[in-house]
C-alpha positions as CSV (number, residue, x, y, z in Angstrom):
1,M,-14.6,16.6,-25.7
2,P,-14.1,17.1,-21.9
3,S,-16.5,14.2,-21.2
4,L,-14.2,12.0,-23.2
5,I,-11.1,12.9,-21.2
6,L,-13.1,12.3,-18.0
7,L,-14.1,8.9,-19.3
8,M,-10.5,8.0,-20.1
9,I,-9.3,9.2,-16.7
10,A,-12.0,7.1,-15.0
11,G,-11.1,4.1,-17.2
12,A,-7.4,4.5,-16.3
13,I,-8.2,4.7,-12.6
14,A,-10.5,1.6,-12.8
15,Y,-7.7,-0.3,-14.6
16,A,-5.1,0.6,-12.1
17,W,-7.4,-0.4,-9.2
18,W,-8.2,-3.8,-10.9
19,N,-4.5,-4.3,-11.5
20,A,-3.4,-3.6,-7.9
21,A,-6.2,-5.9,-6.7
22,R,-5.0,-8.7,-9.0
23,A,-1.4,-8.3,-8.0
24,A,-2.4,-8.4,-4.3
25,S,-4.5,-11.6,-4.8
26,E,-1.6,-13.2,-6.7
27,H,0.9,-12.3,-3.8
28,A,-1.6,-13.7,-1.2
29,V,-1.7,-17.0,-3.3
30,V,2.1,-17.3,-3.1
31,V,2.2,-16.6,0.6
32,G,-0.7,-19.0,1.3
33,R,1.0,-21.7,-0.8
34,R,4.3,-21.3,1.0
35,A,2.6,-21.4,4.5
36,C,0.6,-24.6,3.6
37,R,3.8,-26.2,2.2
38,A,5.7,-25.3,5.4
39,A,3.0,-26.8,7.4
40,G,2.6,-30.0,5.4
41,V,-1.0,-29.3,4.4
42,Q,-2.8,-29.0,1.1
43,L,-3.9,-25.5,-0.1
44,L,-7.3,-26.3,-1.4
45,D,-8.6,-24.9,-4.8
46,Q,-5.1,-23.4,-5.1
47,T,-6.6,-20.0,-4.6
48,V,-7.5,-17.2,-2.0
49,H,-10.6,-15.1,-1.7
50,A,-10.6,-11.4,-1.0
51,V,-12.8,-10.9,2.0
52,G,-12.0,-7.4,3.2
53,L,-10.6,-4.1,2.2
54,K,-10.0,-1.3,4.7
55,L,-8.1,2.1,4.7
56,R,-5.5,2.0,7.5
57,R,-2.6,3.9,8.6
58,R,0.8,2.3,8.1
59,D,3.6,2.4,10.5
60,D,5.1,5.5,8.9
61,G,1.8,7.3,9.4
62,R,0.7,7.4,5.8
63,L,-2.7,5.9,4.6
64,G,-2.7,2.6,3.0
65,L,-4.8,-0.3,2.0
66,E,-5.4,-3.4,4.4
67,R,-6.5,-6.4,2.3
68,S,-7.9,-9.6,3.9
69,F,-7.9,-12.9,2.1
70,R,-9.5,-16.2,3.1
71,F,-8.2,-19.6,2.1
72,E,-8.9,-23.3,2.8
73,Y,-6.5,-26.0,3.5
74,S,-6.7,-29.7,4.4
75,H,-4.5,-32.0,6.5
76,D,-5.5,-35.3,4.9
77,G,-7.8,-34.4,1.9
78,T,-11.0,-35.2,3.8
79,D,-11.2,-32.2,6.1
80,R,-11.5,-28.5,5.2
81,N,-10.2,-25.8,7.4
82,R,-10.2,-22.0,6.9
83,G,-7.3,-19.6,7.1
84,L,-7.0,-15.9,7.0
85,M,-4.2,-13.5,5.8
86,V,-4.2,-9.8,6.3
87,F,-1.8,-7.6,4.3
88,H,-0.9,-3.9,4.6
89,G,0.4,-3.3,1.1
90,D,2.7,-6.3,0.4
91,R,3.5,-6.9,4.2
92,L,1.8,-9.8,6.0
93,V,0.5,-8.4,9.3
94,A,-1.8,-11.2,10.4
95,F,-2.1,-14.9,9.6
96,T,-4.5,-17.5,10.9
97,G,-4.0,-21.0,9.5
98,P,-1.9,-24.1,9.6
99,A,1.1,-24.0,11.9
100,P,4.5,-25.0,10.5
101,A,5.3,-28.7,10.6
102,V,8.6,-27.9,12.5
103,A,6.8,-26.2,15.4
104,S,4.2,-29.0,15.8
105,S,6.9,-31.7,15.8
106,L,8.9,-29.7,18.4
107,S,5.9,-29.5,20.7
108,A,5.3,-33.2,20.4
109,H,8.9,-33.9,21.4
110,E,8.9,-31.6,24.4
111,G,6.1,-33.4,26.4
């Protein structure tokens, strides 16, 4: 009987872990899609790929998970570029990828 309870607890922990990872991935897809739309590029494959998971301290000093996601985007449909997003919980802390279209058009007008 105790082994059944331990098995149920382990199953609940595994489900909670999977559910949190799935929610983080869905959130990253939304952020990546918005960033690509703002930059006027296409998010390729309409998905992101988890590439890192670390235990980090948050700003308040508590431990939290840092998740990294890779995505690919294209300017004209023939090229393929990589981007990277890093999240602490739901907060985006690092982004490497397409620049917003407004910023690139501003720099073109300045010169």
